[in-house]
N, C-alpha and C positions, 0 to 999 in steps of 0.2 A: 788613262786621266780622266776624273770627270769634272766639267765645268760647272762651277752654280753660278746663277745668273741672279742678281740683287737685283728686286723690282721694288723702288721707293715709293711708299706709301703715302698719296697725295691728300695732305688734312681736307677733311670734308668741310665742303661749303656749305654755310646755314643758308643761304639765298636760295640754293639749287634745290635742298630741302623744302625749303618755307613753299618752294614755286610749287614743285610737286604735291605737298600736302594741298593747297589751296585747290589745284587740280582736280587733286581725288575727292575732296569736299563738294566742289561745284557740281562733278559729274555723278556725285550722289546724290545730291539735292535735287536735281534735273532727273535722274529715276525716281527718286523720294514723288514729285509732283507729278510725273508720268503715270504710278502707280495708283496714286490717288486721283487724277482722272479719269482712268480706267474703273475707278469704284464709284466716284460720286462724276457722272458724265452731265448731269446737269449743272454741276459750277465747273464745268471746265474753262468759262473762260476768267471764272474769279480765279482759279487756281493758277492760272495760265501767267495771270497779272501777278499774283503771290507768288510764284515761283520766278519771275524776275526780278522782283523786288527783294525776295529772300537771298537770290543769287547774289545779287549787289551789297546787301548787306551781311552776307555769311563773307564774303571778302573782305568787305573794309574792317568786320568786327574783327575776325580774325587777326587781322593786321594790327589791332591796338588795343590793349584793355583799356583804355579809356573810350574808343568807341563802342567796344562790347559793354562797357559799365553803362554808357550813355540808352543802349537799346534794354539794358536790362530796368535800368531802374523807371524809364519812360512806359514799359511793361507792366513792372509791377504796381508805379505809381495810379495808372489807368485800368488796374485791373478790373474793378467792379464795372466800368463803362464799356467793356468789348461784350458785345451780346455772344449769349451762350450757342455755342455751335455754327459759329461763324468761320470759323477754321477746326480742323479735326484736334488738333494740340493747342493747349491753353500758348499764348504768345510768351508768356513769362519762363514757362519752364523751358521754352526753346534757347529764348535770350540768356537763361543761366546755364544752360549748357554749352552756349557759346564764350560764355564769358569764363567758366571754368578753362574753355581751351585755348581762349587767346591768351589767357595768365600763364599758361601751359605753354603755348608757344613762345611766348614771351621769354619764359625762364629758359627757354631751350636754346633762344637766339642769340640772347645775349651772357648766358653762362655765371650770372651772378651767383656768389655766394649766397645760401639761403641764411636770413637773419635766425639770431638764435632765440628762438621761441619754442626749444622741444619740449618745455616744462607744461608751458600753454596748449601746447598741441595735445601732449598726452592728456590732460584735462579734461581740452573738448572730445577727443576721442574715444575716454570712458564714459561722458553723459551722453554723447549722441550714441553709444551702443547699450547703455543701460534703458534709453530711449526704446530703440528697438527690440530689445528684450523683450520690454514691459508688452510693446505692440505683438508679439509673436506670442508671447506667456498666456494659458488660459485663466480669465476670472469671473468672478462671479456673476458680474452683470456685464452687458454689453455697453458699446459707446453710443450710447442715444441721448438724446431730451425727451424723457418719457410724455411730457406734457403734449409734445405734437410729434413724436414719435417717429421725429429725424434722424438718422443716423449719423456721426460724425468720421467722416475718410478721414482713419487713422494716417494713412500715408502722406496724403496731403498736408494734414494738421503736422505732422512730425517735419515735412519739407518746409513747410512755412515757418513754424513756431522755432526750429531748432538748425537744421543741415544749412537752410538760404545764411541766415545771417551768421553764423561761425562760420560758415564757409568765407563769406564777404570779407570778416576780420582776416580771416590767411589770405587772402584774395590781397587787400590791403598791405596788409606785410608785405607779400612778396613782390608786388607790381604798382604800387601807386607810391611810392616813396620819393619820384622823385619832383623837382618843383614845377614841373607842367601839369603832370597828375594832381599834385596837391591843390592847386590853382583853377583845375578843371572841375575837380570835386567842390570846391565852394561855388562856383559856378552851378553846378546842378543842384545844390541844397538853395541856393538862391534862386533859381528859375522855379521850381516845384513849390516851394514855400510861395513867392511872388504871386502861380497861381490858386493857391489855398487862400491865400490873404483875396484874390479877386473875386473868386467865387463866393466866398463868406461874404464880403461886402455885399453884390450883387444880389444873394439870396435873399437879402431883406430890402434892398434898394432899386433893384435890377431885376425881378426873376426872369423876365421873358429871355435874358440875356445869357443864362444860365446854363454850360455844359459841362457834366452830363446831367440830363434834364432831372433824375432822381432825387438832384441834391433840391429843387426848388418846388417840384411834381410830387415826391413822395419821401421827404427827408425823414431817415429813420428817427430824429428827435425834433418834434415841431418846436418851432420858436428857438433854435442853436443851428449857430453854425457848422454841419457837418462836413461840408469839404468833400472833394471826392472819396474819400473812404466811407462817408454818411455813418460817420461817428465823430461825434465832437472831442473827447476826450484825444482821440487820435489825430484832429485834425489840430486840436490844440497844440499837441506836441510838435510837429510839423512844424507851424507856426511858430513857435518859439526858436526852434532851429533857426527858421529864417532870419528871425529877430538878430540875433546872435552873430550871424555873417553875414548879416548886414551891416551891423555894427563894426564886424573885423575889417572890411573892405572900405566901408566909408572912413574910417579912421586911420588908414594908412596914406602917407603922401605919396607912395610909391606908386600909386594908381593913377591912371586919368583923370580928371574933372568927371566927366561925363558918369564914369563907372562911379565914383564914390557919390555924387548926386542920386544915382540912379538904387546904390545900394542902400541909402539912407533911406529913400523912399519907400522901399521894402521893407526895410525895420521898422517905420511909422505904422505902415498899412498892416504888418503882421502885429504888430500891439490891439491894433484897432483889431484886427482878427482874432486874437484870443479872447479880446473882451466881449464877442458876439459868440463866440462858442458857448458862454452863459454855462461855465464848468467849474466847478472849484478846482479840481486836481488840474486842469491847466491853468488856472489862475494860481492855484499853488505853485507848482514847477516856475513859471513864470516869473514870482515874486522871487523866489529861491535862485532862479538863475541871476535876477537883475543884483539881488545884493551880493552874491558869492561873484559875479561880473567885476560889479564897484569893490571887490577885496584883489580879485588875482589878476585883472585885466590890465597888468601894466604898460604903461604908454596908450592904452585904448578904452582907460577907464569912463570918459567925460561922459559917453552916449548910456552907461549904466546908470552914473549920480544923477543924470537928468533926466530920465526915466523915472528912476526913484522918487525925485523930489516929485513928480507932476503926477506920478500917484498916488503919491501920499496925497497930497492937497486936493486931489480929486476924489478919494475917499471920504477922507475929512468932510470937504463939501457936500456930501451926500449920504452922509453916516447912514441915518435912519434908512433911505434907501438899501443902501449896502447890507447892514444889518435885518433887514426884513426878512419874509419868506418868499417875497415875490422875485422867483426865477427870471422870469421874462425882461425885470426890471432892472437886473443886476444884483438880486437881493442873495445873502447866502447862510440865509437862516431855516431853509425849508431843512425837516428832519429826515423825509420817507428815504433818500439815498444813503443818509447815516445808519436809519435804520435796518435797510437791506443788507450793508456790510458787515453790520455786528453780528446779524443772526449768519449769517457765510460763514464768518470767522467763529462762531460757534460749532456751526457743521462743521468747518476745515478741525479745530480741534479735538470734536470727537471724535471723526473720522481717523485722523491721524494716531489717536489713543487705541483703536479698535486694528488697525493695521500698520503699524510704527514702521517697519524695516522695507518691506516689499511695496508697500503702500495698495490702492486699490487696483490700479491700472490704467495708464497714459488713456486722458478723454473720458474717465470716468467722475468727475467733479457733478456736471449737471444730474446724473443717476443718483449718484449718493446724496445729494441735494435737495432729490425729490423724495427718494424713498426713506431718508433719516434726517430730514430738515431739523435743525436744530433752534432753539430761540433762545437770543443771549440771556434777554431777562423777563419776568413775567410783564414789565411797564412797557415792554417793544410787542407790536402786534408779532405773532406767530408765523403771518403770510407774508413778511417783508422778507424781500431774497431767495422767497420759494423755487424751485428749480430751474435757477439761475447758472449759469457757467462762473467759475472762480473768478472774480473781481482783485485777485491780489497774486501777483506772480510766485511768491514764497511759499504761500499755503496753497496754492493750487500746486506746485511743483510736490509736495510736498505729501500731499491727499494723493496725487496719480501715483508718483514714483519713490513714494516712502522717504525714510530720512535718510536713507542710502542716496536716492538721488537727489535729495535736497543737498545733502554736503557734496555731492559732485559737482551741483548748479553754484553754489556759493565758492569751492574750490576755485571751479575757473572764472567766474566772475570776480574773485579776488584778485588771483595771478592776473586779470587783464584790467583791472584797475591799479594795480601798484605798480604793473609795467608801463602804463600811461603815466603815471605821476613822475616815473625815475625816465622816462624819455622826455616829458616837459622840463625836467632839469637839466637835461644835457644838450637840447637846442639853443639854435643864437637867439638871442633876446629881442634882437632888432628887425630883423627880418619877417616879413608876415607869414612867411610859410615856416617859421620856427618857434618860438615860445608863443605866439599869438595863437597859431592854429592849434598849438597842442591844448591851450586855453580853451579853446573853442569848441575841440573834441573832448575834453574833459567836461564842459558845460553842457554838451549834447550828451554824454555819459551819465551825469548825474538828472538831467532831465528824463532820461529814458527809465530811470530805476525809480523816482517818485512818481512818475507816471503809472509803473508797475505795482504801484501801490493802491490802483483803484480801480485798474483793470487788469484781466490777465492778457498780456503784451503777445503769447504765443497765438493767440487769434487772428494778430496782426503781422503784415510782411514790412510794408517801405519802413516804417521810424526804426525795427531793426537793424533791416538790413545797409539802411545810412548810416546810423550812428556807430555799426560795430566795422563798418567799412573804412570810416573818419579815424576812428582808435587803431585800426588796421594798419594807416596810411603814416601815422603820427610814429608807430614802432618802426616801418620800412625808411623812414626820413630819417631817422636817428641810424639805423644801421648803413645805409649808404657814405652819410655824413661821417661816420666814424669809418670808413673805408677809403675817405678821400674823395668820394663821389660828391661834388656839389650842385649837381644839374638835377 
């Protein structure tokens, strides 16, 4: 007679697996820095210091997507300020990998059901795959700026312009739907925009106090507030986000008096910062958001209405200056930038007609705009916009990825926008992290899309990442509330 012994399976302890994973990551990081110290002995002290900080950052970052997101957004925000060669790997790349790992660990530990974003996920996958295919396929011309000979690093361009922002949308839906996560994201937006407003003001009124130094010493656009991004359009976009986030926090009685005053101060500073960009696209985004906020922001529209009134009075009082071509004084009558974009639109339309389906290849707009530059009309100087990168998201995608790539891009963004609007209607109206936060995310997405009418946002990382992370968090919030999780 045989005796069968049954051994009970013990439920797996996520905490034990988590401890093993952290220990393994820490050991791997130590080995990495020891290897780097052997390769770069002259930087041994710096590497030891970075190793200790890195080990601490790994443990704390992997333990919480919120902490990991903070690391990532900080490294992206100050990416241009980090000197080249300071560390062997760009900090924002390590932070992005850490955020992805932290979100994966969070899903594994809490075993939450996945949100129903299958259609959006499929559209994102197809769009990214089309970009990768374009990068790997042979093309007639290389991805360069012929006027300078500078090559465009396509993997980095794809990572910054598509992979990171779209991944952050997914991260937001997967791990940032909780009340604490939503409020933490608001705090990060307020902090980054407050710093942008501060350096924008100091660039003109206290340049010796500005950091990073290139903002005051070598701004990319003289006389315009460029922020840490050294680009006034992108700086204006971030300031508009800060303005809306400031009004959201300042308008809700559930926040402490100190928090509301601080948020209101940030909102006012961001308004002034937007003006100091002397950039019409930033002003257009700001005006559109103010008017749309006055309509949509039920329960906290007072700030938008007051802003609209003050802005209208200010413009009316200085109408002659406002309509002049003096950009430094706040005039909007300059025609050169308009001519640039009209010639680039003509070039883009010609290029799409030549290679409509597959496009000229990712990163090829500058070379097309150099070798085949077109003129909008005889009244516009031919050289306006010559050799530039695309200044229009949609046309840049159409020229480089063809109408197929454009259709995938529009499908993806359309699905994201439709899901955001649907989510807004399902959230509670009274709580700050309900409908008001969803309205904030919608206004942020509108700002991003309007800004994309004047610059190709694929070249910029921070605003795309922040906006899509916010939109994803709204969708994740709805999913949690639907499952009865109000935390």
